[in-house]
C-alpha positions in Angstrom: 39.7 -93.9 -237.9 42.0 -96.7 -236.8 45.4 -97.6 -238.0 47.3 -100.9 -237.7 51.0 -101.3 -237.8 53.8 -103.8 -237.1 57.2 -103.7 -235.5 60.2 -106.0 -235.9 61.3 -108.3 -233.1 64.5 -106.3 -232.8 62.6 -103.1 -232.2 60.9 -104.5 -229.1 63.8 -106.5 -227.8 64.4 -105.7 -224.2 67.8 -105.2 -222.6 69.3 -107.9 -220.4 69.1 -105.5 -217.5 65.4 -105.1 -217.9 64.8 -108.8 -218.2 66.8 -109.3 -215.0 64.8 -106.6 -213.2 61.6 -108.4 -214.2 63.1 -111.4 -212.6 63.7 -109.5 -209.4 67.4 -109.0 -209.9 68.2 -105.3 -209.0 70.3 -103.2 -211.4 74.1 -103.4 -210.8 74.0 -107.0 -209.5 76.4 -109.3 -211.4 74.7 -112.5 -212.4 76.4 -115.8 -212.7 77.4 -117.2 -216.1 74.6 -119.8 -216.2 71.9 -117.2 -215.5 73.4 -114.9 -218.2 73.4 -117.8 -220.6 69.7 -118.5 -219.9 68.9 -114.9 -220.5 70.6 -114.9 -223.9 68.7 -118.1 -224.8 65.4 -116.5 -223.8 66.1 -113.4 -225.9 67.0 -115.6 -228.9 63.7 -117.5 -228.5 61.8 -114.2 -228.2 63.4 -113.0 -231.4 62.3 -116.1 -233.2 58.7 -116.1 -232.0 57.6 -112.5 -231.5 55.4 -110.9 -234.0 54.8 -107.4 -232.7 51.7 -105.5 -233.9 49.6 -102.6 -232.9 46.4 -100.7 -233.5 45.5 -97.1 -232.6 42.4 -95.1 -233.0 41.8 -91.4 -232.3 38.9 -90.6 -230.0 37.3 -87.4 -228.8 37.2 -86.5 -225.1 33.4 -87.0 -225.0 33.7 -90.4 -226.6 36.6 -91.4 -224.3 34.6 -90.3 -221.2 32.1 -93.1 -222.1 34.9 -95.6 -222.6 36.6 -94.6 -219.4 33.5 -94.9 -217.3 33.5 -98.6 -218.4 31.3 -100.6 -216.1 31.3 -98.0 -213.3 34.0 -99.6 -211.2 36.7 -97.0 -211.3 38.0 -95.4 -208.2 36.1 -92.1 -207.5 39.2 -90.0 -208.1 41.9 -91.0 -210.6 44.7 -89.3 -212.5 43.3 -90.2 -215.9 39.9 -88.8 -215.0 41.5 -85.4 -214.5 44.1 -85.6 -217.3 42.1 -86.6 -220.3 39.7 -83.7 -220.1 42.6 -81.3 -220.6 44.1 -83.3 -223.5 44.8 -81.9 -227.0 44.6 -85.3 -228.6 43.6 -88.8 -227.5 44.1 -92.2 -229.1 43.2 -95.7 -227.8 45.8 -98.3 -228.5 46.5 -102.0 -228.2 49.8 -103.7 -228.9 50.9 -107.4 -228.8 53.9 -109.5 -229.4 51.7 -112.3 -230.7 50.8 -115.8 -229.4 53.9 -117.8 -230.0 56.0 -116.5 -227.1 53.2 -117.5 -224.7 53.0 -120.9 -226.3 56.8 -121.4 -225.9 56.5 -120.3 -222.2 53.8 -122.8 -221.6 55.7 -125.6 -223.4 58.8 -124.9 -221.4 56.9 -125.0 -218.1 55.3 -128.3 -219.2 58.8 -129.7 -219.9 60.0 -128.6 -216.4 62.4 -126.1 -218.0 61.4 -123.6 -215.2 64.4 -121.3 -215.4 64.2 -120.8 -219.1 60.4 -120.5 -219.0 60.6 -117.9 -216.3 63.3 -115.9 -218.1 61.3 -116.0 -221.4 58.2 -114.8 -219.6 60.2 -111.9 -218.2 61.6 -111.1 -221.6 58.2 -111.3 -223.3 56.6 -109.0 -220.7 59.4 -106.4 -221.3 59.0 -106.7 -225.1 55.2 -106.1 -224.8 55.9 -103.0 -222.7 58.5 -101.9 -225.3 55.8 -102.2 -228.0 53.6 -100.0 -226.0 56.4 -97.4 -225.7 56.9 -97.5 -229.5 53.1 -97.0 -230.1 53.2 -94.0 -227.8 56.3 -92.6 -229.5 54.8 -93.3 -232.9 51.6 -91.4 -232.1 53.6 -88.5 -230.7 55.8 -88.3 -233.8 52.7 -88.1 -236.0 51.3 -85.3 -233.9 54.5 -83.3 -233.9 54.9 -83.8 -237.6 51.6 -82.0 -237.9 52.9 -79.1 -235.8 51.5 -80.0 -232.4 53.1 -79.6 -229.0 56.5 -78.0 -229.6 58.3 -77.5 -227.2 56.2 -78.5 -224.2 53.9 -81.2 -225.5 53.9 -84.4 -223.6 52.6 -87.8 -224.7 52.0 -90.6 -222.2 50.0 -93.8 -222.1 47.7 -95.1 -219.4 46.1 -98.5 -219.1 43.1 -100.2 -217.4 44.1 -102.0 -214.3 46.3 -99.2 -213.1 45.9 -95.8 -211.3 42.3 -96.4 -210.3 41.1 -97.3 -213.9 39.4 -100.6 -213.3 40.5 -103.5 -215.5 36.8 -104.0 -216.5 37.3 -100.8 -218.6 38.9 -103.1 -221.2 35.5 -104.1 -222.5 34.4 -100.7 -223.8 38.0 -100.0 -225.0 37.8 -103.2 -227.1 34.3 -102.4 -228.3 35.5 -99.0 -229.5 38.9 -99.9 -230.9 38.4 -103.4 -232.3 41.9 -104.9 -231.6 40.6 -108.3 -232.8 41.9 -106.9 -236.1 45.5 -107.6 -234.9 44.5 -110.9 -233.2 43.9 -109.6 -229.6 40.8 -110.7 -227.9 39.4 -110.3 -224.4 38.3 -113.0 -221.9 35.4 -112.8 -219.5 37.9 -111.8 -216.8 39.1 -108.9 -218.9 42.5 -110.6 -219.7 43.9 -110.1 -223.1 44.8 -113.0 -225.4 47.6 -113.2 -226.4 48.6 -112.6 -222.8 51.7 -110.5 -223.7 49.6 -107.5 -224.9 49.1 -104.0 -223.6 46.1 -101.6 -224.2 45.0 -98.2 -223.0 44.8 -94.5 -223.9 47.6 -92.3 -225.3 47.1 -88.8 -224.0 48.8 -85.8 -225.8 48.7 -82.6 -223.7 51.0 -79.9 -222.3 53.4 -82.0 -220.3 52.4 -80.2 -217.0 49.0 -81.8 -217.4 50.5 -85.2 -216.8 52.0 -84.2 -213.4 50.2 -85.7 -210.4 51.2 -86.6 -206.9 51.4 -90.3 -205.9 49.0 -89.6 -203.1 45.9 -91.5 -204.3 44.6 -94.3 -202.1 45.6 -96.9 -204.7 49.1 -95.6 -204.9 49.9 -97.2 -201.5 49.2 -100.6 -203.2 51.3 -100.0 -206.2 54.5 -102.1 -206.3 56.3 -100.4 -209.1 55.5 -96.7 -209.1 56.4 -96.8 -212.8 54.4 -93.7 -213.4 57.1 -91.7 -211.5 59.8 -92.8 -213.9 57.7 -92.1 -217.0 56.7 -88.6 -215.8 60.4 -87.8 -215.0 61.4 -89.0 -218.5 58.8 -86.8 -220.0 60.3 -83.7 -218.4 63.8 -84.8 -219.3 63.0 -84.7 -223.1 
């Protein structure tokens, strides 16, 4: 069973600090007035154009094993491969902020408005990530409302293209979930359209299940180590 839902643009609006981080400006750095003004303009454009939507679908461990195997191109040993087998609940998800932000970004680049285009691109990426966070939280709230997980349940999302899960895994994920229902399609190169979209698996398990050391071979190539922050946040709840 799948469920579709929408968010308001305000719900996925990123902070200025997050947008600046996506632009390579570290936290705590004071930006100039013109840069701050461009950021505000980009956020206003995002609010006018974003149409956040999502879809989730629960899936059994046996079914997800087939989805996760994808086209057989995953790394031999991955965090998700060891985590999902110990899950209490699993749900595939896809979220998007719609096509219009990407159209505006392309238009601005075509008109040589490079600073604003780049800032809007950073804001739209952060908004898509916020939509994924909201989908994760939403699924966790539903499970906890049914009595699952208290006090040590942990809900985290994982996506193809990260942590050894090859991006080609998108194909079986799309075949199973059908995010075309919310307007998201997949290209032959496994890129989502609209581009500012996120997909993956939401795993609900005892929070200890989500702990893993960043010692896999692919961890050395990871530029963000975002998983470390999300795991720490899980244990801070």
